[in-house]
C-alpha positions in Angstrom: 25.2 -24.7 22.8 21.9 -25.8 21.4 21.4 -24.7 17.8 18.1 -23.6 16.2 16.7 -26.6 14.2 14.8 -26.3 10.9 12.3 -29.0 10.0 12.4 -28.6 6.2 14.6 -29.0 3.2 16.3 -26.0 1.8 14.9 -25.0 -1.5 17.4 -23.5 -3.9 15.2 -22.6 -6.9 16.0 -19.9 -9.5 13.8 -16.9 -9.3 14.1 -16.1 -12.9 13.5 -12.6 -14.4 12.1 -10.5 -11.6 10.4 -7.2 -11.6 12.8 -4.5 -10.5 12.2 -1.5 -8.2 12.1 0.7 -11.4 9.4 -1.6 -12.8 7.4 -1.2 -9.6 7.7 2.6 -9.6 5.2 2.9 -12.4 2.6 0.5 -10.9 -0.6 1.3 -9.0 -1.5 -1.2 -6.2 -4.9 -2.4 -5.1 -4.7 -3.9 -1.7 -6.7 -7.1 -1.3 -7.6 -8.4 2.1 -8.1 -11.9 0.9 -10.7 -13.2 3.4 -13.0 -10.2 2.8 -12.7 -9.5 -0.9 -14.5 -12.2 -2.9 -16.1 -15.6 -2.4 -15.2 -18.5 -4.8 -18.5 -19.6 -6.3 -21.3 -17.2 -5.4 -22.2 -13.7 -4.7 -23.6 -13.0 -1.2 -25.3 -9.9 0.1 -24.5 -11.0 3.6 -21.8 -9.0 5.4 -19.5 -10.9 7.7 -19.5 -9.9 11.3 -16.1 -8.3 11.7 -16.4 -8.3 15.5 -16.2 -12.1 15.5 -12.6 -12.1 14.1 -13.2 -15.2 12.1 -13.1 -16.4 8.5 -15.7 -15.0 6.2 -14.9 -17.0 3.0 -12.8 -14.9 0.6 -10.4 -16.9 -1.6 -7.8 -16.7 -4.3 -10.3 -18.0 -6.8 -12.6 -15.2 -5.7 -9.9 -12.6 -6.3 -9.3 -14.0 -9.8 -12.9 -13.8 -10.6 -12.9 -10.1 -9.8 -9.7 -9.0 -11.6 -11.8 -7.2 -14.2 -13.3 -5.1 -11.4 -9.8 -4.2 -10.1 -8.3 -3.6 -13.6 -11.3 -1.4 -14.5 -10.0 1.1 -12.0 -6.6 1.2 -13.7 -4.6 -0.8 -11.2 -1.6 -2.6 -12.5 -0.7 -4.7 -9.3 -2.4 -6.3 -6.4 -1.2 -6.9 -2.9 -2.8 -9.9 -1.2 -2.8 -11.2 2.4 -0.1 -13.6 3.7 -0.6 -17.1 2.2 0.9 -19.4 4.9 -0.9 -21.8 7.2 -2.4 -20.2 10.3 -3.6 -20.9 13.8 -7.4 -21.5 13.9 -9.1 -18.2 13.2 -6.1 -16.5 11.6 -8.2 -15.0 8.8 -5.8 -12.1 8.3 -2.7 -14.1 7.8 -0.4 -12.8 10.5 -0.6 -15.9 12.9 1.4 -18.3 10.8 2.3 -21.8 12.0 4.0 -23.4 8.9 5.8 -21.4 6.3 5.8 -24.2 3.8 2.1 -24.9 3.8 -0.6 -22.7 2.4 -3.7 -21.4 4.1 -6.4 -23.8 2.8 -9.1 -21.4 3.7 -7.9 -19.3 0.8 -7.5 -22.2 -1.7 -4.9 -24.6 -3.1 -1.5 -24.2 -4.6 -3.0 -24.5 -8.1 -5.5 -21.7 -7.2 -2.7 -19.3 -6.2 -0.7 -20.2 -9.3 -3.7 -19.6 -11.5 -4.2 -16.2 -9.9 -0.6 -15.3 -10.5 -0.8 -16.5 -14.1 -4.0 -14.5 -14.8 -2.3 -11.4 -13.4 0.7 -11.8 -15.7 -1.5 -12.4 -18.7 -3.0 -8.9 -18.0 0.4 -7.3 -17.5 -0.3 -6.9 -13.7 2.1 -7.7 -10.8 1.5 -9.8 -7.7 2.7 -8.6 -4.3 2.4 -11.0 -1.4 2.4 -10.0 2.3 5.0 -11.9 4.3 5.7 -12.1 8.0 9.4 -12.5 8.9 9.0 -11.2 12.5 7.0 -13.9 14.2 5.0 -17.1 14.1 1.6 -17.7 15.8 0.4 -19.7 18.8 -3.3 -20.0 20.0 -2.5 -19.5 23.7 -0.3 -17.9 26.4 3.5 -17.8 26.0 4.1 -20.5 28.6 2.0 -23.0 26.6 3.9 -22.7 23.3 4.8 -26.1 21.7 7.6 -25.0 19.4 7.6 -28.4 17.7 4.4 -27.4 16.1 5.9 -24.4 14.4 7.6 -25.0 11.1 10.4 -24.7 9.9 11.6 -23.1 13.2 10.7 -25.9 15.6 13.0 -25.2 18.6 12.7 -22.5 21.3 16.3 -21.4 20.5 14.9 -20.0 17.2 13.0 -17.4 19.2 13.6 -14.6 21.6 12.8 -15.4 25.2 9.3 -14.1 26.1 8.8 -10.5 27.1 5.6 -8.5 26.3 6.1 -5.6 23.8 4.9 -2.6 25.8 7.1 0.3 24.7 7.3 0.7 20.9 9.7 3.7 21.3 12.3 1.3 22.8 14.1 -0.2 19.8 15.5 -3.2 21.6 12.2 -4.0 23.1 10.4 -3.6 19.7 12.8 -6.0 18.1 13.0 -8.8 20.7 9.7 -8.8 22.6 6.5 -10.5 21.6 3.4 -9.1 20.0 0.0 -10.7 21.0 -1.8 -11.8 24.2 -3.1 -15.1 25.7 -5.7 -15.4 22.9 -2.9 -15.5 20.3 0.7 -15.0 21.0 3.3 -14.3 18.3 6.6 -16.0 19.2 9.2 -13.6 18.1 11.8 -15.1 15.7 15.5 -14.5 16.4 16.1 -13.1 12.9 19.6 -12.0 13.9 20.5 -15.7 14.3 22.2 -16.9 11.1 20.3 -20.2 11.1 17.0 -18.4 11.3 18.0 -15.8 8.7 19.2 -18.6 6.3 16.0 -20.6 6.9 13.9 -17.5 6.0 16.0 -16.9 2.9 15.5 -20.5 1.8 11.7 -20.2 2.3 11.2 -16.9 0.6 13.2 -18.0 -2.4 11.0 -21.1 -2.8 7.8 -19.1 -2.2 8.6 -16.4 -4.9 9.7 -19.1 -7.4 6.7 -21.4 -6.8 4.1 -18.8 -7.1 5.6 -16.3 -9.6 5.6 -13.4 -7.1 6.7 -10.0 -8.2 7.0 -8.2 -4.9 6.8 -8.5 -1.1 5.1 -6.4 1.5 7.0 -7.2 4.7 4.8 -7.1 7.8 6.1 -5.6 11.2 9.4 -4.5 9.7 9.9 -2.2 12.6 10.1 -5.3 14.9 12.8 -7.0 12.9 16.5 -6.1 13.1 17.5 -4.0 10.1 20.4 -6.2 9.2 18.1 -9.1 8.4 16.5 -7.4 5.4 19.3 -7.1 2.7 19.9 -10.9 2.7 16.2 -11.7 2.8 15.3 -9.4 -0.1 18.3 -10.6 -2.1 17.2 -14.2 -1.7 13.7 -13.2 -2.8 15.0 -11.5 -5.8 12.0 -9.2 -6.0 10.9 -5.7 -4.9 10.6 -5.4 -1.1 8.3 -2.9 0.7 8.4 -2.9 4.5 5.8 -1.9 7.0 7.3 0.6 9.4 4.3 1.9 11.2 5.8 5.1 12.6 5.1 8.7 11.8 8.6 10.0 12.6 10.2 10.7 9.2 13.8 10.4 10.3 13.1 7.1 12.0 10.9 5.5 9.3 12.8 6.6 6.2 16.0 5.1 7.6 14.7 1.6 6.9 14.9 2.3 3.1 18.7 1.9 3.5 17.9 -1.8 4.0 15.1 -2.5 1.5 13.7 -1.0 -1.7 10.7 0.8 -0.1 8.6 1.3 2.9 4.9 2.2 3.4 5.0 6.0 3.8 3.5 6.3 7.3 4.9 9.8 7.9 3.1 11.1 4.8 0.0 9.0 5.7 -0.5 10.8 8.9 0.1 14.2 7.2 -2.5 13.4 4.5 -5.1 12.4 7.0 -4.5 15.5 9.2 -4.8 17.7 6.1 -7.9 16.3 4.5 -9.7 14.6 7.4 -9.0 17.2 10.1 -8.6 20.0 7.6 -5.3 21.2 9.1 -3.2 23.9 7.5 -1.7 23.0 4.2 1.7 23.9 5.5 1.6 20.5 7.4 1.3 18.5 4.1 3.8 20.8 2.3 6.4 20.3 5.1 6.0 16.5 5.1 6.0 16.2 1.3 9.3 18.2 1.2 10.7 16.2 4.1 10.1 12.9 2.2 12.2 14.2 -0.7 15.1 15.4 1.4 17.3 12.4 1.3 20.3 12.4 3.7 19.6 11.9 7.4 16.1 13.3 7.4 14.3 12.2 4.2 13.9 9.0 2.2 16.5 7.6 -0.1 14.0 7.6 -2.9 10.5 8.8 -2.2 9.3 7.8 -5.7 9.5 4.1 -4.5 7.6 4.6 -1.2 4.1 3.2 -0.9 1.6 6.2 -0.7 -1.8 5.4 1.0 -4.6 6.8 3.1 -6.3 3.6 4.2 -5.3 0.0 5.1 -6.5 -3.0 7.2 -5.0 -1.7 10.4 -6.4 1.8 10.7 -9.8 3.5 10.6 -11.0 4.2 7.1 -10.9 7.8 5.9 -14.7 8.3 5.7 -15.0 7.0 9.3 -14.0 10.6 10.4 -15.7 12.5 7.6 -18.4 11.8 5.0 -17.4 14.9 3.0 -16.9 13.5 -0.5 -14.8 16.4 -1.7 -12.3 15.8 1.1 -12.1 12.1 0.2 -11.6 12.9 -3.5 -8.7 15.3 -2.7 -7.0 12.8 -0.5 -7.3 10.1 -3.1 -6.0 12.5 -5.8 -2.9 13.2 -3.7 -2.4 9.5 -3.1 -2.4 8.7 -6.8 -0.7 11.8 -8.3 2.0 12.6 -5.8 5.3 10.8 -5.6 5.5 7.2 -4.7 3.6 4.0 -5.6 -0.1 4.6 -4.9 -1.9 2.0 -2.9 -5.7 1.9 -2.6 -7.2 -0.4 0.0 -10.2 -2.5 -1.1 -13.5 -0.8 -0.4 -12.2 2.8 -0.8 -13.9 2.8 -4.2 -17.2 1.9 -2.4 -16.7 4.6 0.3 -16.7 2.1 3.1 -16.4 3.7 6.5 -15.2 1.1 9.0 -13.5 2.1 12.2 -10.3 0.8 13.7 -9.3 -2.9 13.3 -11.5 -5.0 13.0 -14.0 -2.5 11.8 -11.9 -1.6 8.7 -11.9 -5.2 7.6 -15.4 -5.3 6.1 -16.4 -7.8 3.4 -16.7 -6.2 0.0 -19.3 -8.5 -1.6 -22.4 -6.7 0.0 -21.6 -3.8 -2.2 -22.2 -5.9 -5.3 -18.8 -4.6 -6.7 -20.6 -1.5 -8.0 -18.6 0.1 -10.8 -20.9 3.2 -10.9 -20.0 4.7 -7.5 -18.4 8.2 -7.6 -15.2 6.9 -6.1 -14.8 3.9 -8.4 -14.9 6.4 -11.4 -12.7 8.9 -9.6 -10.0 6.4 -8.8 -10.2 5.0 -12.4 -9.8 8.5 -13.9 -6.8 9.4 -11.6 -5.1 6.2 -12.5 -5.7 6.9 -16.2 -4.1 10.3 -15.7 -1.0 8.8 -14.0 -0.7 5.9 -16.5 -1.0 8.4 -19.4 1.5 10.8 -17.9 4.2 8.2 -17.6 3.5 7.1 -21.2 4.1 10.6 -22.4 7.1 11.6 -20.3 10.0 9.4 -19.4 10.8 11.7 -16.5 7.3 11.7 -14.9 7.9 8.9 -12.4 11.2 10.3 -11.1 10.5 14.1 -11.5 9.6 14.5 -7.8 6.5 16.5 -7.1 7.1 20.0 -5.9 4.9 22.5 -4.2 4.7 25.7 -6.3 2.4 27.5 -3.8 0.1 26.9 -0.9 -2.3 28.8 1.3 -4.1 27.7 4.5 -6.6 25.5 2.5 -5.1 25.0 -1.0 -1.9 23.5 -2.4 -0.6 23.7 -5.9 1.9 21.1 -7.1 3.8 20.3 -10.3 5.0 16.8 -11.3 6.5 17.1 -14.8 3.7 17.6 -17.3 1.0 17.2 -14.6 -0.1 20.1 -12.3 -2.4 19.5 -9.4 -4.5 21.8 -7.3 -5.9 20.3 -4.1 -8.0 21.9 -1.3 -9.4 20.9 2.0 -12.3 23.4 1.9 -14.7 20.4 1.6 -18.1 20.3 -0.1 -18.9 23.8 1.3 -16.1 25.3 -0.7 -17.6 28.0 -3.0 -17.3 28.7 -6.7 -14.5 31.1 -7.6 -11.6 31.6 -10.0 -8.1 30.8 -8.9 -4.9 32.1 -10.5 -2.2 29.5 -10.4 1.3 30.4 -9.1 4.6 28.8 -10.2 3.0 26.3 -12.6 5.5 27.1 -15.4 3.4 26.9 -18.5 4.6 28.6 -21.7 3.2 32.0 -22.4 0.2 31.6 -24.7 0.0 27.8 -24.1 -3.4 26.2 -24.0 -4.0 24.3 -20.7 -6.7 21.8 -20.0 -8.2 21.0 -16.6 -9.1 17.4 -17.2 -11.9 17.0 -14.6 -14.0 19.8 -16.1 -12.3 19.8 -19.6 -12.1 23.6 -19.3 -9.4 25.2 -21.4 -7.3 28.2 -20.4 -4.6 30.2 -22.0 -1.4 30.8 -20.0 -0.5 34.5 -19.4 2.9 36.0 -19.9 3.9 34.6 -16.5 2.9 31.1 -17.5 -0.1 31.1 -15.2 -3.8 30.3 -15.8 -7.1 31.1 -14.2 -8.9 27.9 -13.0 -12.5 27.5 -12.0 -12.9 26.0 -8.5 -16.1 24.7 -7.2 -17.3 22.6 -4.2 -13.9 21.9 -2.9 -13.0 19.5 -5.7 -9.5 18.8 -7.0 -8.2 20.1 -10.3 -5.6 18.5 -12.5 -4.0 20.4 -15.4 -2.2 19.2 -18.5 -0.7 21.2 -21.4 -3.0 20.6 -24.3 0.0 19.6 -26.5 0.6 16.6 -24.2 -3.0 15.2 -24.3 -3.1 13.5 -27.7 -4.4 10.0 -27.1 -5.6 10.7 -23.6 -9.0 9.4 -24.3 -11.0 12.0 -22.4 -12.0 15.7 -23.0 -12.0 15.0 -26.7 -8.3 14.0 -27.0 
């Protein structure tokens, strides 16, 4: 029987002290699509043509030069694109040809190490996208020269070709190939012990060499679940998988094999609620479902990646330019359970359509820090960072819905209470009495967007001034010392 061959030395390097899942729980992640974020040496007002699907010039040095811009929004971690060598034109990082060589379009090994070092000096974490499911080949499946793929250089390392057509068929999803005759993605046989060990050796070396704190694992749905525990153990860092599926029972089951997944079930619910203005019962149901545990919910929803945009899906403003709806959706992303993830360009209100439209270059915006959403995101992260500094239970409290109507939802997460609405900019001005917020009778409550103060009645509720469909966030005044806003 022919065995899968590896064309590399195994690297057995110590990972050192790694960030734990508990450490990541308190982070807020800014997703950087490396090729489209920042150039190395100069600012350019020219947008790249996303329809050409080619490199536009973003680099690791470019990212490093803009860390002040990212940190200014209160982010404490970044997630960057895959770093491995690619087929020609693999600007996104998902068509890898050699795991042990870096993508020189993005920079050198020293550039990547310098970025990691700068992040650590700022107390920030580095998450790197990795692709355990497949390699890349610039042509049809019958033209693949496996000797050009490293370290898995033999056809026996891969599943026999079949096109992936039915994503609801689990076997087909795991063994068939993504891609087409422009670029095929030879599907790695990750259930094979030689492939699994080879992947473990590689990820151990990558994490150690570049001081990586966490992994985002691409196409996790297409990899056999049993692969992940050994892979993540070898990495020794936090692992978040991409399971692009809106079925809660299906997607959350993957958390039994890794620390976290991107919360696609909640992603779809957030977008239905605030883009399409569906009934708040939809969001309420899905939020509660994520907390259930057992056979229907996640093992720990406080570790899930919460998001409303990424590089694979249309941007939120592509469907609506209503700024109030966007602000409510972002507020939910940052103040609900889970690890918030904001995709580059959300702060600039970019409105690209589906891939490749959502992969715009950021530099034409001039990295404007005066936009409404840059400030909105920064303030929400300030609230979240402050809340976790004031209460040791904030990050694990688990947000719960105290009341909801067709267009409004009230939630409590420890010392933070949130009121969100999908009325949009046309929402009128009115007074809203909270329900189930649980303040102390006579307690002074501060709404931190308007800095309005209210006194809780005998039932522990307050009247809040709503206007223009904007979100509201409430703190007990007694917890705001040192907040840095509203006079505290």
